[in-house]
N, C-alpha and C positions, 0 to 999 in steps of 0.2 A: 555365426552371428556375433556381433560385438555390441555390448550395452555399456555406455559411459554413464557412470553414476556421479551426478553433479550436486553441488550445494544449491539449495533453494534460494538463489539470489541472481541478480542480473549478471554479476561477475562470474558466478559459478556456471551458469548456463552458457554464457558466451565463451568461457574458457573451454567448456566441454565441446562446443562447436569447433573452436579453433583446433583442439586436440584431435577430434574426429577427422577433420580435413587433413591435418598434418600427417596422420597415420596412413592415409591413402587407401583405406579399405573401400570396397564398392559401397556406394551410398545406400543401396538396397539392403545391405547387411548391417547397417548402423542404426542403433536406437539410443536415445538419451533418456535418462530418468532422474528425478529428484527424490530425495528421501531414501529411507531404507526399509520401507514396508512392502517392497515388491515381492512377487512370487518368482522364485528362481526357476530357470528352465535348463534342461539338458542341452548340451552342444552350444552353449552360449558363453562367451568370455566376458567377464565383468571387469571393467576398468574404472578404478577410483580416480576422480579428477579433482585436484586441489585448485581452488580459485587463484587465478593469477591476473591481477589488474592490468598488467602490460598486454597479455594475450587478449584479454577481454576488450581492451581499448582498441586493439588492432581490428578486431571483428566489428566493433561499433563504428570505427572510422570508415571501414570498407562499406558498411551498410549506408552510412550517411552520404559518402561520396558517390556511390553508384545509384542509390535509390531515393535519396533525399531525407530530410529531417522527419517528415510525416511517417515514412515507413519505419524509421528507427523508433519513433515515439510509440507506434503501435506495438512493435516487438517489446519495447521497454515496459510498457504498461501491462502487457500479457505476462511478462516475466515477474512483475511485481504482484500478481494476483494471488489470492488465497484460494480456499475451496469455494467452488460454485455449488449451490444447493443441488444435491443428487449426484455430484461428480467429484472425483478426487483431482488434485493438481499433479499427481504423479506423472501424468502424460503430457504436462504442459511443455516440458523441455523437448520432448519428441515432436510435438506440434510446431513449436518454434523452429526447430532444426529443419523439419520438412518444408515449412513455409519459406525459410531462407534459401533452401536448396532449390525450390521451385523458382524463386525470384532470380537466383544466380543463373539457372539454366535458361530462363526465358529472357533475362536482361531487362525485365519490366516489373519494377516493384509495385507500381500503382495497379497494373493489370492483375498481378498476383493477389493483392489484397481484395480485389473485386471478385475473385474466383471463389465465391462462397460455396460452390458445389464441391470443392475439395475439402474433405473432412478436416485436414490439418489447418487450412486457412479459416474455416468456420470456427474451429476451436480457439485459434488465436484471436479472432474477432470477438468471440464470446468472453474470453478472459480479459481482453483489453476493455471491453464495454463494462464489465463488472467493476474493474478497478476505477475506471473513469467516472462511473456513476457515483461510487462511494466518495471519491475525491470531491466531486461537485457538491454532494450533500454536505460534506464536512467544511467546505469553504464557507457555507452559510451557517453551520451549526457550531463551529469551534468557538469556545468561550475562553477568554483569558482572565486570570485572576492575578492581582498584584501581591507579591510576597513582601515580607518585611524588608528585604534587601533591594526592592524596586524591580526585580525581575518579573516579567509577565509569564505566567504558567498556564498551559492548557493540558488537560488529560483527556485522552481519547481511547476508544476500544475498537479500532477498525478491523474488519475482516481481511483487508488487503493492505499491502505495504505502501501506504499513500504518503508517508512523510516527505519524500522528495518533492512530490507535487505540491503539498502544502507549504513546504519550505520556499519554493520558487514564488508562490503567490504572496505569502506573508512577508517575505524579505522585501518584496517590491512595495507592499502596503505599509510596512512598519520598519523602514530602513534604519531609523535612529533609536530603536528600542532594543533592549536586551530581553530576549524571550526564549522560552523553551516549550516545545510540544512533546509530551510524553506519551508514547504508545505503550499502554499497559499490557496489551496482549503479547507484544514481542519484547517488552522490557527494553525498548530502544528510545533514545531521546534525540530530538532535533534541537540543536543549540544555535542561537543566532546572536553573536556579539554585535553591539551597536555599530552601524556603518561598516560591517564586514560581511563576508559570505557565510552562510550557515554550514554546519557540518553535523554528521550523525555520530552518536556515541553510545556505547554499551551502557545501559542503565540498570544492570542487575544489582549493583551496589548503591543505587540511589538512596539518599537519606530521606526516608518517607516523612520523618518528623519535620525536617526542614521545609518540605514543600507543603506543609499544612500550616505554616506560620504566615498568615496573611497580614497585610498592612491594616492599620486602623481605618484608613479610607476605604479599602476594599470591603471590609466587614460592614461598614456603614452603608455603602452603596448596594451591597447584596441585600441587606435588610430592606432598603427602599424598594428595590426591584421586586422582591418577594411580596411585599405589601401591595405594590401596584398590581402584580400578577393576580393576587387573590381578590383585590377589590374590583377589578374589571370583570371578574367572572360572574356570569348570570347563571345561577344554580339551575333554573328551569331549562336552560338551553345547553347544558353540558352535553358534549358528544365525544366521549373518549375514543370511539372508533375513528371519527374524522380527525381528531387530534393526533392519533397515532399514524394516520396517513400523512399528515403534514409534517410531523416530527416523529419518525419511527422510534419505537420503544428502546432500541439498542443505543440510540443517541440521547435519549432522555436521561440516562444515568449520569451523563456528564453535564447536564444543565442544572444550575443551582435551584431554579424554581421548582423543577420536578423532584429534585432531591428533598427539598423542604416539604413538598406535598406527600412524598412517600413516608418521611419521618412523622409527619402529622397523622397520616392514616394509621401507621403502626402504633402510635401512642394510644389509639382507641381500643387496642386489643390487649 
Protein backbone atom coordinates (compact mmCIF):
# COMPACT_ATOMS: atom_id res chain seq x y z
CA UNK A 1 0.00 0.00 0.00
CA UNK A 2 1.14 3.53 -0.78
CA UNK A 3 -0.19 6.63 0.99
CA UNK A 4 0.66 10.02 -0.48
CA UNK A 5 0.60 12.78 2.14
CA UNK A 6 -0.47 16.05 0.50
CA UNK A 7 -0.75 19.65 1.56
CA UNK A 8 -4.34 20.62 2.35
CA UNK A 9 -4.77 22.79 -0.76
CA UNK A 10 -5.88 22.37 -4.36
CA UNK A 11 -2.26 22.44 -5.57
CA UNK A 12 -1.24 19.95 -2.88
CA UNK A 13 -3.99 17.45 -3.72
CA UNK A 14 -3.59 17.71 -7.50
CA UNK A 15 0.18 17.32 -7.15
CA UNK A 16 -0.46 14.19 -5.09
CA UNK A 17 -2.70 12.82 -7.84
CA UNK A 18 -0.09 13.61 -10.49
CA UNK A 19 2.63 11.90 -8.45
CA UNK A 20 0.49 8.85 -7.73
CA UNK A 21 -0.22 8.30 -11.44
CA UNK A 22 3.40 9.00 -12.39
CA UNK A 23 4.65 6.33 -9.95
CA UNK A 24 2.47 3.76 -11.77
CA UNK A 25 1.45 1.76 -8.72
CA UNK A 26 -1.82 -0.19 -9.01
CA UNK A 27 -4.65 2.25 -8.28
CA UNK A 28 -6.17 -0.11 -5.71
CA UNK A 29 -3.00 0.19 -3.64
CA UNK A 30 -2.95 4.02 -3.60
CA UNK A 31 -4.38 6.34 -0.99
CA UNK A 32 -4.07 10.10 -0.57
CA UNK A 33 -4.29 11.98 2.71
CA UNK A 34 -4.05 15.59 3.86
CA UNK A 35 -2.68 16.66 7.20
CA UNK A 36 -0.51 14.79 9.65
CA UNK A 37 -3.02 13.46 12.17
CA UNK A 38 -3.44 10.10 10.47
CA UNK A 39 -3.06 6.70 12.12
CA UNK A 40 -0.03 4.95 10.66
CA UNK A 41 -0.43 1.38 9.41
CA UNK A 42 1.98 -1.50 8.97
CA UNK A 43 3.01 -2.52 5.45
CA UNK A 44 2.23 0.95 4.09
CA UNK A 45 4.76 3.23 2.46
CA UNK A 46 4.16 6.91 3.23
CA UNK A 47 5.26 9.39 0.59
CA UNK A 48 5.47 13.13 1.32
CA UNK A 49 4.30 15.24 -1.63
CA UNK A 50 5.54 18.80 -2.07
CA UNK A 51 3.01 21.04 -3.87
CA UNK A 52 4.09 21.81 -7.42
CA UNK A 53 1.96 24.37 -9.32
CA UNK A 54 3.16 23.05 -12.69
CA UNK A 55 2.11 19.45 -11.93
CA UNK A 56 -1.15 20.65 -10.39
CA UNK A 57 -1.90 22.73 -13.50
CA UNK A 58 -1.35 19.68 -15.73
CA UNK A 59 -3.93 17.70 -13.76
CA UNK A 60 -6.34 20.65 -13.75
CA UNK A 61 -6.00 21.12 -17.52
CA UNK A 62 -6.56 17.41 -18.11
CA UNK A 63 -9.77 17.47 -16.06
CA UNK A 64 -11.06 20.57 -17.86
CA UNK A 65 -10.24 19.29 -21.35
CA UNK A 66 -11.68 15.81 -20.81
CA UNK A 67 -14.65 16.47 -18.55
CA UNK A 68 -15.37 20.20 -18.74
CA UNK A 69 -15.29 23.18 -16.41
CA UNK A 70 -18.20 21.99 -14.24
CA UNK A 71 -16.40 18.78 -13.31
CA UNK A 72 -13.26 20.69 -12.41
CA UNK A 73 -15.22 23.25 -10.36
CA UNK A 74 -16.74 20.40 -8.33
CA UNK A 75 -13.30 18.94 -7.62
CA UNK A 76 -11.94 22.41 -6.86
CA UNK A 77 -14.65 23.28 -4.35
CA UNK A 78 -14.31 19.89 -2.66
CA UNK A 79 -10.57 20.48 -2.29
CA UNK A 80 -11.25 23.91 -0.76
CA UNK A 81 -13.52 22.48 1.94
CA UNK A 82 -12.81 22.52 5.65
CA UNK A 83 -14.27 20.15 8.21
CA UNK A 84 -17.87 19.06 7.70
CA UNK A 85 -19.70 18.55 11.04
CA UNK A 86 -19.08 15.04 12.33
CA UNK A 87 -16.39 14.28 9.77
CA UNK A 88 -12.74 15.07 9.22
CA UNK A 89 -11.31 16.32 5.94
CA UNK A 90 -8.38 13.89 6.16
CA UNK A 91 -10.16 11.60 3.67
CA UNK A 92 -11.03 14.30 1.15
CA UNK A 93 -7.88 13.84 -0.95
CA UNK A 94 -8.65 10.11 -1.19
CA UNK A 95 -12.26 10.81 -2.21
CA UNK A 96 -11.11 13.28 -4.87
CA UNK A 97 -8.48 10.85 -6.18
CA UNK A 98 -10.97 7.97 -6.41
CA UNK A 99 -13.59 10.16 -8.10
CA UNK A 100 -11.09 11.32 -10.71
CA UNK A 101 -9.96 7.71 -11.23
CA UNK A 102 -13.58 6.66 -11.83
CA UNK A 103 -14.07 9.47 -14.34
CA UNK A 104 -10.86 8.61 -16.20
CA UNK A 105 -11.77 4.92 -16.38
CA UNK A 106 -15.32 5.59 -17.64
CA UNK A 107 -14.49 8.64 -19.75
CA UNK A 108 -17.65 10.32 -18.46
CA UNK A 109 -17.20 13.10 -15.93
CA UNK A 110 -20.89 14.05 -15.73
CA UNK A 111 -21.98 10.45 -15.27
CA UNK A 112 -19.37 9.98 -12.56
CA UNK A 113 -20.60 12.97 -10.55
CA UNK A 114 -24.15 11.60 -10.76
CA UNK A 115 -23.05 8.25 -9.32
CA UNK A 116 -23.81 9.22 -5.73
CA UNK A 117 -24.03 5.55 -4.76
CA UNK A 118 -20.22 5.54 -4.93
CA UNK A 119 -18.92 6.57 -1.47
CA UNK A 120 -16.09 8.64 -2.92
CA UNK A 121 -18.40 10.55 -5.27
CA UNK A 122 -20.90 11.24 -2.51
CA UNK A 123 -18.08 12.50 -0.28
CA UNK A 124 -16.89 14.87 -3.02
CA UNK A 125 -20.48 16.04 -3.51
CA UNK A 126 -20.83 16.61 0.26
CA UNK A 127 -17.60 18.64 0.49
CA UNK A 128 -18.36 20.66 -2.63
CA UNK A 129 -21.85 21.49 -1.37
CA UNK A 130 -20.52 22.63 2.02
CA UNK A 131 -18.01 24.99 0.39
CA UNK A 132 -20.55 26.31 -2.10
CA UNK A 133 -23.19 26.98 0.55
CA UNK A 134 -20.82 28.98 2.71
CA UNK A 135 -19.60 30.96 -0.28
CA UNK A 136 -23.21 31.81 -1.24
CA UNK A 137 -23.91 32.97 2.32
CA UNK A 138 -20.84 35.18 2.34
CA UNK A 139 -21.65 36.75 -1.02
CA UNK A 140 -24.60 38.29 0.80
CA UNK A 141 -23.07 38.85 4.23
CA UNK A 142 -19.61 40.23 3.42
CA UNK A 143 -19.30 43.81 4.71
CA UNK A 144 -16.61 46.23 3.57
CA UNK A 145 -15.25 49.06 5.72
CA UNK A 146 -13.25 51.98 4.33
CA UNK A 147 -9.82 52.47 5.87
CA UNK A 148 -7.97 55.78 6.21
CA UNK A 149 -6.00 55.03 3.04
CA UNK A 150 -9.19 54.40 1.03
CA UNK A 151 -8.84 50.61 0.85
CA UNK A 152 -12.04 48.64 1.42
CA UNK A 153 -11.58 45.91 4.03
CA UNK A 154 -13.72 42.93 4.97
CA UNK A 155 -12.90 40.44 7.74
CA UNK A 156 -14.46 36.98 7.64
CA UNK A 157 -14.21 33.73 9.64
CA UNK A 158 -15.17 31.00 7.11
CA UNK A 159 -15.04 27.27 7.79
CA UNK A 160 -13.98 26.64 4.19
CA UNK A 161 -11.40 28.25 1.92
CA UNK A 162 -13.82 30.43 -0.02
CA UNK A 163 -11.57 33.41 -0.80
CA UNK A 164 -11.08 32.48 -4.50
CA UNK A 165 -14.86 32.26 -4.98
CA UNK A 166 -15.37 35.61 -3.26
CA UNK A 167 -12.50 37.06 -5.27
CA UNK A 168 -14.11 36.17 -8.60
CA UNK A 169 -17.43 37.68 -7.50
CA UNK A 170 -16.24 40.95 -5.97
CA UNK A 171 -13.60 41.56 -8.65
CA UNK A 172 -16.48 41.61 -11.12
CA UNK A 173 -18.66 43.79 -8.88
CA UNK A 174 -15.98 46.22 -7.68
CA UNK A 175 -13.41 46.31 -10.51
CA UNK A 176 -12.23 49.89 -9.85
CA UNK A 177 -11.81 49.52 -6.08
CA UNK A 178 -8.77 48.61 -4.00
CA UNK A 179 -10.12 46.05 -1.56
CA UNK A 180 -8.98 43.29 0.75
CA UNK A 181 -10.86 40.33 2.23
CA UNK A 182 -9.10 38.93 5.28
CA UNK A 183 -9.75 35.31 6.29
CA UNK A 184 -8.93 35.43 10.00
CA UNK A 185 -9.22 31.65 10.46
CA UNK A 186 -6.51 30.93 7.87
CA UNK A 187 -4.68 34.26 8.25
CA UNK A 188 -4.87 34.67 4.52
CA UNK A 189 -5.75 37.82 2.58
CA UNK A 190 -7.32 38.34 -0.81
CA UNK A 191 -5.93 41.56 -2.32
CA UNK A 192 -7.53 43.32 -5.27
CA UNK A 193 -5.69 46.32 -6.77
CA UNK A 194 -8.01 48.57 -8.77
CA UNK A 195 -8.54 47.37 -12.37
CA UNK A 196 -6.28 44.34 -11.85
CA UNK A 197 -6.77 40.70 -10.98
CA UNK A 198 -6.86 39.71 -7.33
CA UNK A 199 -4.22 37.57 -5.65
CA UNK A 200 -3.90 35.72 -2.33
CA UNK A 201 -1.22 36.60 0.22
CA UNK A 202 -0.03 35.26 3.56
CA UNK A 203 -1.41 37.62 6.22
CA UNK A 204 0.31 36.22 9.31
CA UNK A 205 2.22 39.49 9.67
CA UNK A 206 -0.70 41.76 8.86
CA UNK A 207 -0.56 45.06 10.75
CA UNK A 208 -3.71 44.77 12.86
CA UNK A 209 -3.44 48.37 14.01
CA UNK A 210 -3.53 49.60 10.42
CA UNK A 211 -6.74 47.72 9.57
CA UNK A 212 -8.48 49.31 12.54
CA UNK A 213 -7.91 52.84 11.26
CA UNK A 214 -11.19 53.65 9.55
CA UNK A 215 -11.91 56.77 7.56
CA UNK A 216 -14.05 59.52 9.10
CA UNK A 217 -16.78 58.82 6.58
CA UNK A 218 -16.80 55.12 7.46
CA UNK A 219 -17.17 55.81 11.17
CA UNK A 220 -20.01 58.26 10.49
CA UNK A 221 -21.96 55.87 8.27
CA UNK A 222 -21.45 52.96 10.68
CA UNK A 223 -23.05 55.03 13.43
CA UNK A 224 -25.95 55.93 11.14
CA UNK A 225 -26.47 52.26 10.27
CA UNK A 226 -26.33 51.14 13.91
CA UNK A 227 -28.85 53.83 14.86
CA UNK A 228 -31.14 52.72 12.03
CA UNK A 229 -30.78 49.06 13.05
CA UNK A 230 -31.75 49.84 16.65
CA UNK A 231 -34.61 52.19 15.81
CA UNK A 232 -36.43 49.82 13.49
CA UNK A 233 -36.36 47.10 16.14
CA UNK A 234 -39.75 46.33 17.69
CA UNK A 235 -38.87 45.04 21.14
CA UNK A 236 -42.08 43.02 21.51
CA UNK A 237 -41.37 41.18 18.27
CA UNK A 238 -37.73 40.30 18.80
CA UNK A 239 -37.04 36.76 17.66
CA UNK A 240 -33.35 35.87 18.14
CA UNK A 241 -33.91 32.30 16.88
CA UNK A 242 -35.36 33.49 13.57
CA UNK A 243 -32.66 36.15 13.32
CA UNK A 244 -29.97 33.47 13.70
CA UNK A 245 -31.61 31.46 10.93
CA UNK A 246 -31.48 34.46 8.59
CA UNK A 247 -27.93 35.47 9.59
CA UNK A 248 -26.12 32.56 11.31
CA UNK A 249 -24.30 33.54 14.49
CA UNK A 250 -20.87 32.77 13.06
CA UNK A 251 -21.46 35.49 10.45
CA UNK A 252 -22.83 37.98 12.98
CA UNK A 253 -19.38 38.52 14.50
CA UNK A 254 -18.34 40.29 11.29
CA UNK A 255 -21.40 42.55 11.04
CA UNK A 256 -21.01 45.96 12.69
CA UNK A 257 -24.62 46.14 13.92
CA UNK A 258 -24.28 42.85 15.81
CA UNK A 259 -20.88 43.84 17.18
CA UNK A 260 -22.48 46.99 18.57
CA UNK A 261 -25.34 45.02 20.13
CA UNK A 262 -22.94 42.57 21.76
CA UNK A 263 -20.89 45.44 23.20
CA UNK A 264 -24.07 47.10 24.40
CA UNK A 265 -25.24 43.90 26.11
CA UNK A 266 -21.85 43.37 27.74
CA UNK A 267 -21.96 46.88 29.21
CA UNK A 268 -24.93 45.87 31.36
CA UNK A 269 -22.88 43.23 33.21
